[in-house]
C-alpha positions in Angstrom: -17.4 -11.0 6.8 -14.5 -8.6 6.2 -13.1 -7.5 3.0 -10.0 -5.6 2.0 -8.1 -4.0 -0.7 -4.6 -2.6 -1.3 -3.6 -0.4 -4.2 -0.5 1.8 -5.1 2.9 1.7 -6.7 6.5 1.6 -6.1 9.6 3.3 -7.6 13.1 1.9 -7.0 16.3 3.6 -8.1 19.4 1.4 -7.6 22.8 2.7 -7.9 25.1 0.0 -9.1 28.3 -0.4 -7.4 30.6 2.4 -8.9 34.1 2.8 -7.4 33.6 2.5 -3.8 30.0 3.3 -3.3 26.5 1.7 -4.0 23.1 2.5 -2.9 19.2 2.7 -3.5 16.3 4.9 -3.1 12.7 3.7 -2.9 9.3 5.2 -2.6 5.9 3.6 -2.2 2.5 5.3 -2.5 -0.1 3.0 -1.1 -3.6 2.9 0.3 -4.9 -0.2 2.3 -8.5 -0.3 3.1 -10.9 -2.8 5.1 -14.7 -2.9 5.3 -17.3 -5.1 6.7 -19.7 -6.7 4.2 -22.5 -4.2 3.3 -20.4 -1.2 4.7 -18.0 1.2 3.0 -14.3 0.7 3.0 -12.2 2.6 5.6 -8.5 2.8 6.2 -6.9 -0.2 7.5 -5.4 0.3 10.9 -1.7 -0.4 9.3 -2.0 1.8 6.4 1.0 3.9 5.6 0.3 6.0 2.6 4.1 7.2 1.9 7.1 5.0 2.6 10.5 6.4 1.6 14.0 4.6 2.1 17.3 5.7 1.0 20.5 3.7 1.7 24.1 4.6 0.8 27.3 2.5 1.5 30.9 3.3 0.8 33.8 0.7 0.9 36.7 2.6 2.5 39.2 0.0 1.9 40.8 -2.8 3.7 37.5 -4.6 4.5 35.8 -1.6 5.9 32.4 -0.4 4.9 30.3 2.6 6.2 26.6 2.9 5.4 23.6 4.9 6.4 19.8 4.4 5.8 17.2 6.7 6.2 13.5 5.7 6.5 10.1 7.9 6.4 6.6 6.6 6.7 3.5 8.4 7.2 1.6 7.9 10.4 -0.6 5.0 10.9 -4.5 5.7 11.3 -6.3 5.3 14.6 -9.9 5.8 15.9 -9.7 9.0 18.0 -11.1 9.0 21.7 -13.6 12.0 21.6 -15.2 11.5 25.1 -15.6 9.0 27.9 -18.5 7.6 29.8 -18.6 6.7 33.5 -19.9 3.3 34.3 -21.0 3.8 38.1 -21.6 -0.1 38.4 -18.0 -0.9 37.6 -16.4 2.5 38.6 -14.6 2.7 35.3 -14.5 5.2 32.4 -15.2 3.7 29.0 -13.8 5.6 26.0 -16.2 6.9 23.1 -14.5 6.6 19.9 -14.9 8.9 17.1 -15.0 7.9 13.3 -13.0 4.9 12.8 -9.3 5.4 11.6 -10.2 9.0 11.0 -6.9 10.4 12.6 -3.2 9.5 11.9 -0.3 9.2 14.3 2.7 11.5 13.5 5.0 10.4 10.6 7.8 7.9 11.4 11.4 8.7 10.6 14.7 7.1 11.4 18.4 7.3 10.5 20.6 4.1 11.0 24.3 4.2 10.7 26.5 1.1 10.1 30.2 0.3 10.1 31.5 -3.2 9.1 34.8 -4.7 8.9 35.2 -8.0 6.9 38.0 -10.5 6.4 38.3 -13.0 3.7 40.3 -16.3 4.3 41.0 -19.1 1.7 37.6 -21.0 2.4 35.6 -18.7 4.5 34.8 -15.0 5.5 34.2 -13.3 8.8 32.4 -9.9 9.3 31.5 -7.8 12.3 29.3 -4.9 12.3 28.0 -2.2 14.5 24.5 -0.8 13.5 23.4 2.3 15.4 19.5 2.5 14.9 17.6 5.6 15.5 20.7 7.9 15.5 18.7 11.0 16.1 16.8 9.4 19.0 13.4 10.2 17.1 10.5 9.8 19.4 8.3 8.0 16.6 5.2 7.8 18.7 3.5 4.4 18.2 0.1 5.2 20.0 -1.2 6.8 23.2 -1.8 6.3 26.8 -4.7 7.7 28.4 -5.6 8.9 31.9 -8.0 7.0 33.8 -10.9 9.2 32.6 -9.5 9.7 28.9 -9.4 13.5 29.3 -5.4 13.5 29.0 -3.3 11.5 26.6 0.4 11.2 26.0 2.3 9.7 23.2 4.0 6.3 23.6 7.5 6.5 22.2 9.1 3.8 20.0 12.7 2.6 20.5 15.2 4.9 21.3 18.7 4.8 20.1 19.6 1.1 19.6 23.3 0.0 19.0 23.4 -3.6 17.8 26.6 -5.5 17.4 26.8 -8.4 14.9 29.1 -11.1 13.6 28.6 -13.2 10.7 30.6 -16.0 9.1 30.3 -17.6 5.6 31.7 -20.9 4.3 
């Protein structure tokens, strides 16, 4: 039987719309752990100790808005491969893992930009937006790929720059 626990806190600062701008800043400090019955707790594989997000939006007039969001999270833990064993009967190398969840992936950071144009009609509204996610093309490694014998590894990158065009109508 597994058991788990999560504890931490969050701080949120919100800037009410003042003039043409609004935004928010949030920070979360968290710890998530799991453990088998009778064993000590260990980090959960999705633990992210630090999470920071900041968003700012400005209305430039005539239905146009410009916005930016920055996100930072500490890397997720993983169990490192410390060696490998060759299995002659299957002709395959098997990884030998170190202490569970004792290493962390690098931190994740991303800057997203958004431009939106809105139109308001008598009974409905329409908006079109362009989001460009990961503007700086940060690699944001999400894990590793290993060579056949586990002697070499390379990071598995996350999504590159991703433009998204959207349309929203409201009645």
